[in-house]
Residue, then its C-alpha position, 0 to 999 in steps of 0.5 A: m491732613i486733607t481728604g479729597a485733596s487732588r482737585g477742587i476745594g481740597a486742592a485749593v485748601a492744600k495750596r493755601f495751607a502750604d502758603e501758611g506753612a503747614h506740612l500737608i498730608l494729602v489723601a485722594r484716590t488718584q496718585g497722578a493728580l496728587e503728584e501734580l498737586d505736590d509739584e505745585i506745592r513744592a514750587r510754592g516752597g511747601e512740602s507734603t506727604l502723599v497718600p493715594a487711598d480709597l477712603t471706602d477701604f476703611d482699614v486704610i484709615d486706621k493704617m493712616g492714623a497709626a502711620i501719622y502717630e509713628r511719624f508726627k505723634r499728633l495731628d493739628i488739622l484734619v480737613g474732611n473734604a472728600g465727598a460723593l454726589g451720587t445720582m439725581s433721582p427719586l428715592g425709589h429709583i436710587d441704585p442700592k450700590t450708589w446709595d451705599q457708596v455715597m453713605a460710605i464716603n460722605v458719612t462712614a469714612n468721616w466717622r472712621l477719620i474721627r475714630s482713628f484721628d481723635p487721639l492725634l487731635r487731642a495730642s495737638d496743642a490746638g487740634r482742629a477738625i473741619f468737615v465740608t457739608s452742603s446746604a442740601a442737608r437743610k434746604l431739602r429738595p426732590y431728587w437730591g435724596t442720597y446726597a442730602v441724607s448723607k450730608a444731614a447725617l454728617e452734620a449730626m455726627v460732627k456736631i455730636y463730636a464737637m459737643e463731646m470735645e467741648k472740654t478739650k482743646v480740640r475744636i470741630n466745625l463744618i463749612n458749607p462752601g455754597a455754589t463753588r466751581t467744582a467737578m461735583r457742581a458741574k455734575a449736579y448742574p450740567g447746564e450752569d455756566p461755571e464762570s457764574v460761580k466762585t472759585p475754590d480759591s475764594i473760600t480758603g480763608q474760612f478754612v484757615d480761620l477755623a484751623e487757627a489755634a485762636c479759633t474758639l468756634n465749636g460745632e458751627i456751620i460756616d456759610p461763606d456765601 
């Protein structure tokens, strides 16, 4: 299962996992973009289940968990990729609705994914969860407050979850993609030449490595750069 799957890193990981033989459950807000991705995956010989959903409608996450249990009885790989940047602004100028939205997508939705899918990951022979973070969580800079705080909270939450799962077969890790050619990157750095940063396709190997049953890493942050 991949959240934020319709474009950018999520779409690149989805296509790579399809090439690796995974059945994909693709979650994103835009149905049209999901259908386009599904067409690409089918053209590559893969198959997917599409879930158009807004992850800030938290009850939807619980319904997804129940539906996956009914159909598959387990979840082998969870990729928590969906994220929001918010606005680049001094902390005192951030609109409360923007703050709440970023926290809802970057933190609370991922906690709800953990809460809903924990039993399904445990039911797998080698459950793997991968969450997408950012160096902004640790390399603090002015005007990045909303995003940086949300990613710092995500890292703390995922590391705690990894500690709690240490004695199980489930392994939980984070990936910091670094500078990558995505819509979010373009919004954060509008004057940057997109050709100067790597493509999402170039980092999919790290996701595959963390998803492998042989992976023993737990609670780590992988920096492809």
